[in-house]
N, C-alpha and C positions, 0 to 999 in steps of 0.2 A: 183701850186705844184702838182706833179704827185701822184695820189692815188695808183698806181701800183708800189710797191717797188721791185727793183731788188735784188736778193739774194747777200749777201756779201760773196765773196770767202773766204774759210778757216773757215767758221762757219757752224754749223749743221743747219738742218731745224728748230729745236727748237729755236736756237739762232736767226735765221732770223725772226721767228714768234714774238719773244719778241721785236726785233728791230722794226718791223712793228707796233706792238701794241703800243709801246712807242711813235712812231712818230704820230700815229693817236690820242693818248691821248694828246700829246703836241698841236696838231692842235686844238683839241676841247677845251683844257684849255685856250690857249692863243689867239685863233682866233675864238671865239664862234659865232661871228656875220658874219663871212666870208660867202658869198653866196655860194650856191651849185655850184660845177663845173661839175656836171654830167648832161647829156642830154641837154635840152634847157637852163639850168642854165649856161652852158659854153658859154662865149662870142664869141667863134669861131664856134659854132654849125651852121651847114647849114640846118640840118633837124629838123623837129618838132617831138614830140612823136607820133603824128598821122601819119606822114610820115613813121616812123619806123614800126609802126604796120601794115600799108598798105604794105610796102616792105616785111615784114615777111609773110604776107598773100599771097604774089605773088610767094613764093618759089616753084619752080617746075612748075610754070605756065607761067612765063615770063623770058626771058634770062637776066642775070645779067647786061650785057652790055647795054641792052635797058633800064633797070631800072636806071642805072647809068646816062645815057644821060638825061632821063626824070627828074631826081632829081638834076642834076648838080654836081654829085659826081663821084668818081672813082669806077670801078668794084670791087676793093678790099674792099672798104667801104661797098658796098652792101653785099659782101660775109661775112664780119665780123658781120654785122647786122643780117643776116639770120642764122649764126652759133652761135649767141648770145655771141660773143667775146666782142662786144661793145654794149652799150645800155642794159646791163644786168639787170638794175633796172626795166625795163619794163617787163610785163608778156609775 
């Protein structure tokens, strides 16, 4: 299940926030033992938390394409990691 909820058209930001909160509450109430789907807890994760921290440390030092080849992911993945769009739960 996707943690990032898309806004519902025709609703205000406040309405969408309430919808998001109620979905999260539902997940916590009815699926409390569901494993984490963020970071390494995601079964489709290619990178580890250590890899992500290393990639962030290389920002401005190494070309994203080179990092992507080194870690076996796409350049866009590297960009999103370095901009903290993904793996936001890490420092």
